[in-house]
C-alpha positions as CSV (number, residue, x, y, z in Angstrom):
1,M,95.4,-122.8,178.9
2,K,95.5,-123.0,182.7
3,F,94.1,-126.1,184.4
4,K,92.6,-125.9,187.9
5,K,94.2,-127.9,190.7
6,I,92.3,-131.0,191.7
7,N,91.9,-131.4,195.4
8,T,91.1,-134.8,197.0
9,L,89.5,-135.3,200.4
10,S,91.6,-136.7,203.2
11,I,90.7,-140.0,204.9
12,K,89.5,-138.0,207.9
13,E,87.3,-135.8,205.7
14,L,85.9,-138.9,204.0
15,F,85.2,-140.5,207.5
16,I,83.4,-137.3,208.7
17,S,81.4,-137.1,205.4
18,Q,80.3,-140.7,205.7
19,I,79.1,-140.4,209.4
20,E,77.3,-137.1,208.5
21,E,75.5,-138.9,205.6
22,M,74.5,-141.8,207.9
23,I,73.1,-139.4,210.5
24,L,71.3,-137.1,208.0
25,S,69.8,-140.0,206.1
26,G,68.4,-141.5,209.3
27,E,70.6,-144.6,209.2
28,L,72.0,-143.5,212.5
29,E,69.3,-142.1,214.8
30,P,69.6,-139.6,217.8
31,G,70.5,-141.4,220.9
32,E,72.1,-144.4,219.2
33,K,75.4,-145.5,220.6
34,L,78.4,-145.9,218.2
35,P,80.8,-148.8,218.4
36,T,84.2,-148.1,220.1
37,E,86.8,-146.2,218.1
38,R,88.8,-149.4,217.7
39,E,85.8,-151.3,216.3
40,I,85.0,-148.5,213.9
41,A,88.6,-148.3,212.8
42,D,88.9,-152.0,212.2
43,E,85.6,-152.1,210.3
44,M,86.4,-149.2,208.1
45,N,90.1,-150.2,207.7
46,I,91.4,-146.8,208.9
47,S,93.5,-145.7,211.8
48,K,92.1,-145.3,215.3
49,T,93.6,-141.8,215.3
50,I,91.6,-140.7,212.3
51,V,88.4,-142.1,213.9
52,H,89.2,-140.2,217.2
53,E,89.9,-136.9,215.4
54,G,86.8,-137.3,213.2
55,I,84.5,-138.0,216.2
56,R,85.9,-134.9,217.9
57,E,85.1,-132.8,214.8
58,L,81.6,-134.3,214.5
59,S,81.0,-133.5,218.2
60,R,82.1,-129.9,217.6
61,I,79.7,-129.7,214.6
62,G,76.8,-131.0,216.8
63,F,76.3,-134.5,215.2
64,L,77.8,-136.6,218.0
65,D,77.7,-136.4,221.8
66,V,80.9,-137.8,223.5
67,V,80.0,-138.9,227.1
68,S,82.9,-139.4,229.4
69,R,83.5,-143.1,230.3
70,Q,80.2,-144.1,228.5
71,G,80.8,-143.7,224.8
72,V,79.8,-141.8,221.8
73,Y,76.1,-141.2,220.9
74,V,74.4,-139.7,217.9
75,A,73.2,-136.2,219.0
76,D,69.9,-134.5,218.2
77,Y,71.6,-131.9,215.9
78,T,68.5,-129.7,215.9
79,S,69.3,-129.0,219.5
80,T,73.1,-129.2,219.6
81,G,74.0,-127.9,216.1
82,N,75.5,-124.7,214.9
83,L,76.2,-122.9,211.6
84,D,78.6,-125.7,210.7
85,T,75.7,-128.2,211.1
86,L,73.7,-126.0,208.8
87,F,76.4,-126.0,206.1
88,A,76.8,-129.8,206.4
89,I,73.0,-130.3,205.9
90,I,73.0,-128.1,202.8
91,R,76.0,-130.0,201.4
92,Y,74.2,-133.2,202.0
93,R,71.3,-131.9,200.0
94,G,73.5,-131.0,197.1
95,G,73.9,-127.3,197.9
96,M,70.2,-126.5,197.9
97,P,68.4,-125.9,201.2
98,D,65.1,-127.8,201.4
99,R,61.7,-126.1,201.7
100,K,61.6,-126.2,205.5
101,M,65.0,-124.7,205.8
102,I,64.3,-121.9,203.3
103,V,61.2,-120.9,205.2
104,S,63.2,-120.9,208.4
105,L,65.9,-118.7,206.8
106,L,63.2,-116.3,205.7
107,D,62.0,-116.0,209.3
108,V,65.6,-115.3,210.3
109,R,65.8,-112.5,207.7
110,L,62.6,-111.0,209.2
111,Y,64.1,-111.1,212.7
112,L,67.3,-109.4,211.5
113,E,66.1,-106.9,208.9
114,C,62.8,-105.5,210.3
115,P,64.4,-104.1,213.4
116,A,67.3,-102.8,211.3
117,L,64.9,-100.9,209.0
118,E,63.2,-99.4,212.1
119,I,66.5,-98.2,213.6
120,L,67.9,-96.9,210.3
121,A,64.7,-95.0,209.4
122,K,64.8,-93.3,212.8
123,S,68.5,-92.4,212.7
124,H,70.6,-92.1,209.6
125,T,73.1,-89.8,208.0
126,E,73.1,-88.5,204.4
127,K,76.3,-90.5,203.8
128,E,74.4,-93.7,204.7
129,I,71.5,-92.9,202.4
130,L,74.0,-92.2,199.6
131,L,75.6,-95.6,200.2
132,L,72.3,-97.3,199.9
133,E,71.5,-95.4,196.7
134,K,74.9,-96.5,195.3
135,L,74.2,-100.2,196.2
136,Q,70.7,-100.1,194.7
137,E,72.2,-98.8,191.5
138,E,74.7,-101.7,191.6
139,V,71.7,-104.0,191.7
140,K,70.3,-102.3,188.7
141,Q,73.6,-102.6,186.8
142,A,73.5,-106.3,187.6
143,F,70.4,-106.7,185.4
144,A,72.6,-107.7,182.5
145,A,74.7,-110.1,184.5
146,D,74.0,-113.7,185.5
147,I,71.5,-114.3,188.2
148,E,74.1,-115.2,190.8
149,T,75.8,-111.8,190.4
150,F,72.4,-110.1,190.7
151,A,71.6,-112.1,193.9
152,S,75.0,-111.1,195.4
153,A,74.3,-107.4,194.7
154,L,70.9,-107.7,196.3
155,F,72.5,-109.4,199.3
156,L,75.0,-106.6,199.7
157,Y,72.2,-104.0,199.8
158,R,70.2,-106.0,202.4
159,R,73.3,-106.7,204.5
160,T,74.3,-103.0,204.5
161,I,70.9,-102.1,206.0
162,V,71.6,-104.5,208.8
163,A,75.1,-103.3,209.3
164,L,74.0,-99.6,209.4
165,S,71.8,-100.5,212.3
166,R,75.0,-100.6,214.4
167,N,74.4,-104.2,215.6
168,C,77.8,-105.8,215.2
169,I,76.6,-109.4,215.3
170,S,73.7,-109.4,212.8
171,P,75.8,-108.7,209.6
172,L,78.1,-111.6,210.6
173,V,75.0,-113.9,210.9
174,M,73.9,-112.8,207.4
175,N,77.3,-113.4,206.0
176,A,77.3,-116.9,207.3
177,F,73.9,-117.7,206.0
178,F,74.6,-116.2,202.5
179,T,77.6,-118.5,202.0
180,A,75.5,-121.5,202.7
181,T,72.3,-120.3,200.9
182,I,73.3,-118.8,197.6
183,P,70.8,-121.0,195.8
184,A,68.0,-119.7,197.9
185,W,68.9,-116.1,197.1
186,I,69.1,-117.0,193.4
187,N,65.7,-118.7,193.6
188,F,64.3,-115.6,195.4
189,S,65.7,-113.3,192.7
190,E,64.3,-115.4,189.9
191,F,60.8,-115.7,191.4
192,I,60.3,-112.0,192.4
193,G,62.1,-110.7,189.3
194,K,65.0,-108.3,188.9
195,K,62.9,-105.2,188.0
196,A,60.4,-105.7,190.9
197,I,63.3,-106.2,193.3
198,Y,65.0,-103.0,192.1
199,K,61.8,-100.9,192.4
200,N,61.4,-102.3,195.9
201,L,64.9,-101.2,196.9
202,V,64.4,-97.7,195.5
203,R,61.2,-97.3,197.5
204,T,62.9,-98.7,200.6
205,T,65.7,-96.2,200.4
206,E,63.2,-93.4,199.9
207,C,61.3,-94.6,203.0
208,I,64.4,-94.7,205.1
209,R,65.3,-91.2,204.0
210,A,61.8,-90.0,204.9
211,G,61.9,-91.8,208.3
212,D,59.0,-94.0,207.3
213,A,60.0,-97.3,209.0
214,E,56.5,-98.9,208.7
215,T,56.4,-98.7,205.0
216,A,60.0,-99.8,204.6
217,K,59.2,-102.9,206.7
218,E,56.0,-103.6,204.7
219,L,58.0,-103.4,201.4
220,F,60.4,-106.0,202.8
221,R,57.7,-108.2,204.3
222,A,55.7,-108.2,201.0
223,H,58.5,-109.9,199.0
224,I,59.4,-112.2,201.8
225,E,55.8,-113.4,202.3
226,R,55.3,-113.8,198.6
227,F,58.4,-115.9,198.3
228,R,57.4,-117.9,201.4
229,A,54.0,-118.7,199.8
230,H,55.7,-119.8,196.6
231,I,58.1,-122.1,198.5
232,L,55.3,-123.7,200.5
233,E,53.4,-124.5,197.3
234,L,56.3,-126.4,195.8
């Protein structure tokens, strides 16, 4: 029997986590000025170096705003945040994006995938179509697997459509979101259903082959809008 290694958080990571929680819970509000690094260190019984490094990291993530010779303020992370901010918010919520975030992520998928379907339907090679057919069959083979494996196979098909559009940034954005939103992809797969998703992918590939971008986009939008309505009703 092999036991897994237990990793503990460093004091710096614990400090960052505590400040993140205070900001996300509303205990610390945007615009609020933090005490000095020395005051925070004394109150929390940690070194000033850890506080300084933690504040610098929280500033990079978008939670704090360090103003030269004035102090450190709580930032409006909806304006200053980045993907790391998104990951922190999801961690705070126990790994599950909230309803508002899921709806926003669905919008992002529409922005990324509809143009990709348009481009791919207009210009593709037989090799690219064969790749999509291979990936859709991997989705079918995942019927017997757990839902997370199925969701991962579905993601791979959708990401490939974006990648084949020759936009070098969009697939990276999808990768970043998938890591943070696996529960949302699982929820989508459970709600729409494995067979319905597979049939949709088969038709999508057929539409791309035939150059029918409008139908391909409608197939995609249909599932997205159905899932959006489901989320908004929760």
